[in-house]
C-alpha positions, -999 to 999 in steps of 0.1 A, spaced: -296 -76 486 -266 -70 512 -287 -77 543 -301 -109 525 -265 -122 517 -255 -118 555 -281 -131 573 -279 -166 589 -304 -192 577 -330 -205 601 -319 -236 621 -347 -256 612 -343 -248 575 -306 -262 574 -316 -294 595 -345 -301 569 -346 -338 558 -352 -351 527 -387 -353 531 -395 -319 540 -373 -307 516 -393 -321 490 -429 -307 503 -412 -272 509 -436 -246 499 -465 -269 488 -502 -264 493 -505 -299 506 -476 -286 533 -496 -257 539 -529 -278 547 -511 -297 572 -508 -264 592 -551 -254 591 -550 -236 624 -524 -211 611 -536 -203 582 -571 -196 595 -552 -171 623 -535 -156 595 -567 -150 582 -584 -138 610 -557 -114 623 -554 -100 591 -592 -91 584 -597 -62 608 -563 -52 607 -560 -46 569 -594 -32 566 -585 -2 591 -554 0 577 -568 6 541 -597 29 556 -576 53 570 -548 52 544 -561 42 508 -596 54 516 -588 87 530 -580 111 503 -614 102 487 -633 103 522 -618 138 530 -629 150 493 -663 133 491 -673 134 529 -654 160 549 -653 189 520 -615 193 519 -605 201 484 -581 176 464 -551 194 473 -558 198 509 -570 159 510 -540 149 495 -517 167 519 -531 151 551 -530 118 537 -493 123 528 -481 140 559 -500 114 580 -485 85 559 -447 100 566 -459 99 603 -473 63 600 -441 51 586 -419 65 613 -433 53 642 -434 14 628 -404 8 644 -415 21 678 -441 2 681 -418 -34 670 -397 -25 697 -424 -21 720 -437 -55 713 -400 -73 715 -404 -57 750 -438 -69 760 -449 -94 734 -471 -95 700 -504 -103 717 -507 -75 738 -503 -48 709 -527 -69 687 -550 -67 717 -545 -28 724 -554 -25 684 -586 -47 687 -600 -29 719 -590 7 708 -598 0 670 -632 -12 680 -639 16 705 -628 48 683 -634 39 647 -668 51 646 -662 83 669 -629 91 645 -644 85 614 -680 103 625 -659 135 637 -640 131 607 -666 136 583 -676 172 598 -640 184 604 -629 212 581 -600 223 595 -566 207 581 -549 201 613 -575 184 631 -582 164 603 -545 155 603 -546 150 643 -580 126 640 -563 104 612 -533 102 627 -546 90 659 -562 60 641 -529 52 627 -512 51 657 -538 29 670 -531 6 636 -496 10 640 -500 -19 667 -510 -43 640 -492 -32 613 -457 -29 629 -458 -66 638 -485 -83 618 -459 -96 593 -438 -109 623 -463 -127 641 -473 -146 608 -442 -159 601 -437 -171 637 -468 -193 633 -451 -218 608 -423 -238 600 -397 -226 577 -405 -253 552 -434 -237 544 -435 -202 562 -432 -181 525 -466 -201 513 -480 -198 551 -476 -161 550 -483 -151 519 -511 -173 506 -536 -167 537 -528 -131 538 -535 -125 502 -567 -142 506 -577 -116 536 -562 -85 519 -581 -89 487 -618 -98 507 -613 -70 533 -587 -43 524 -590 -45 485 -631 -39 491 -627 -15 517 -629 14 491 -657 -1 471 -677 -10 501 -674 24 519 -685 44 487 -714 20 480 -728 24 515 -725 64 511 -738 65 474 -769 44 491 -772 73 517 -758 50 546 -725 61 549 -722 54 589 -728 19 581 -692 15 568 -678 29 601 -698 2 617 -686 -26 592 -653 -18 599 -655 -17 640 -672 -51 634 -645 -67 613 -621 -53 641 -640 -67 671 -640 -98 654 -601 -103 646 -602 -92 684 -618 -122 696 -588 -140 679 -561 -117 693 -572 -126 728 -574 -166 723 -541 -170 701 -509 -177 723 -484 -150 716 -458 -159 687 -430 -142 706 -432 -170 733 -443 -198 712 -425 -188 679 -419 -216 651 -387 -195 639 -358 -215 653 
């Protein structure tokens, strides 16, 4: 609350004319930004799926596939999440130096290349610290997305629809890809094709990579004024 009260409002919002004020935060105004809406969905799909895979789903994966006890699996997951949390500002700082696009591309390339090897190796891993290291490698890669995805989406929209523009398509993408990650993974496993999930994550990350490569760097072309 202190930070919000002391923040300066966006210049574009202060200078809104009456017409923009009346359309602020409406779906009608949002539909005037179709490219930005689909960009949010596209850049979120692979990132949120990878994030949910190596965070929410990992505890079950370690128990059901790797064979760890629930206690060990919970410990591994907790430790990786603590480190993951601490490194987010470092990647955010890096994006301010080199731009958003290079980090997103790095996530897309490394995520597409390493998801299958990491999950395959992890499925046979029995050592706690080896499992921690493998998951941490994945989360370091995912950090190139998670640390900046919110600001990238905010930079796509003008002030009058920024909250709705970020929140609405993001919620759709998270529901479709992140929210179903565990269900799809367990369904593949129950049907004897667990490795198909590894490739599913890889394909989604690769598709998002195409968008990362073709989109503008929002640090340079930001609509935040």
